[in-house]
C-alpha positions in Angstrom: 62.3 131.4 148.5 58.8 132.8 149.1 58.3 136.4 147.9 55.4 138.6 149.0 55.9 141.1 146.2 52.5 140.2 144.8 50.9 141.1 148.1 52.0 144.7 147.8 51.0 144.8 144.1 47.5 143.6 145.1 47.3 146.2 147.9 48.1 149.0 145.5 45.8 147.7 142.8 42.9 147.5 145.3 43.8 150.8 147.1 44.2 149.1 150.4 46.8 150.2 153.0 48.7 148.3 155.7 46.9 150.7 158.1 43.5 149.4 156.9 44.6 145.8 157.4 45.9 146.4 160.9 43.3 148.9 162.3 40.2 148.0 160.4 40.6 144.3 159.6 42.4 143.3 162.8 45.6 141.9 161.4 48.5 142.2 163.9 51.3 144.6 163.1 53.6 141.6 163.6 52.0 139.8 160.7 52.5 142.8 158.4 56.1 143.1 159.7 56.7 139.4 158.9 55.3 139.8 155.4 57.4 143.0 154.8 60.6 141.2 155.8 59.9 138.0 153.9 59.3 135.8 156.9 56.9 132.9 157.2 53.2 133.3 157.9 50.7 130.6 158.6 48.2 129.2 156.1 45.4 130.4 158.3 46.8 134.0 158.0 47.2 133.5 154.3 43.6 132.4 154.1 42.4 135.5 156.0 44.4 137.8 153.8 42.9 136.2 150.7 39.4 136.6 152.2 39.9 140.3 153.1 41.5 141.2 149.8 39.1 138.9 147.8 42.0 137.5 145.9 43.8 134.2 145.0 46.9 133.0 146.8 49.0 133.8 143.7 48.1 137.5 144.4 49.7 137.4 147.8 52.9 135.3 147.4 55.0 133.5 144.8 57.9 131.1 144.8 61.3 132.3 143.4 64.3 130.0 143.0 67.4 131.3 144.6 
C-alpha cells in the first residue's frame, strides 16, 4: 500500500500548507484530496510535487506492506 505520510511530514518541515499548493502553485484541490485519502496520483503529479517542494520521491510517498 502506498502511504503519503512522508508528504505531510515534508510539508511541515518546509513550512508549506495545502492552501499554498492549491492557491499559489496551482495544484487542484482534488489532487490534495486524493493524497489525503491515500488514493492514486499520476507520476506527472508526483514529479510536479517534488519540483515544487524541492524534494525526493521518498519524501512524498512510501510503500508499506499490508
